[in-house]
C-alpha positions, 0 to 999 in steps of 0.5 A, a space after each residue: 500500500 505504501 507504494 500505491 500511496 507514493 505513486 498517488 502522491 507523485 502523480 498528484 492524485 493524492 495531496 493529503 490523506 483522504 477518506 478513501 484509501 488508495 488501495 480501496 480506490 484501485 479495488 473499486 475500479 478493478 473489481 467492480 461486480 457490476 458491468 462497468 458501463 452501468 455502474 453509477 457513483 452511488 453504486 461505487 459509494 455503496 460498495 465502498 461502504 459495504 466492502 471497506 467501511 468507507 462512507 463517501 458522498 457521490 460528490 466527493 467521489 466524483 471529484 476523485 475522477 479527474 486528470 490526476 486520477 487518470 495519470 495515477 491509473 496510467 502510471 500504475 498500469 504502465 508499471 505493472 505491465 512493464 513488470 509482466 513484460 520483463 518477466 517473460 523476456 530473455 535478458 538482453 534481448 531488448 538491448 537490440 531495440 531503441 523502443 518497444 511498443 505494445 498494442 492492445 486490442 481490448 476496448 473499454 466501454 
């Protein structure tokens, strides 16, 4: 969790301690039990309260969805994907290339 908090502070997503813990925010985004296209702020607020004991208003949660949140999630995904790629590539093979680009065909609605 310390690493998540550090990354959240680096990206500007967190400026001070918040009602919602950073690991709960990430779990809320990644492990929502409903179809992601139909989840409302109220659904997220209810899930946070039921699953993590965090009571937060829809307005407060809405304020969390900003450019800094995008930067945080992007940084987290880049970091994790980088770790996964490195684990499956032979050492030294990347030294032959100046860059590696990965294209994903997954679409989020």
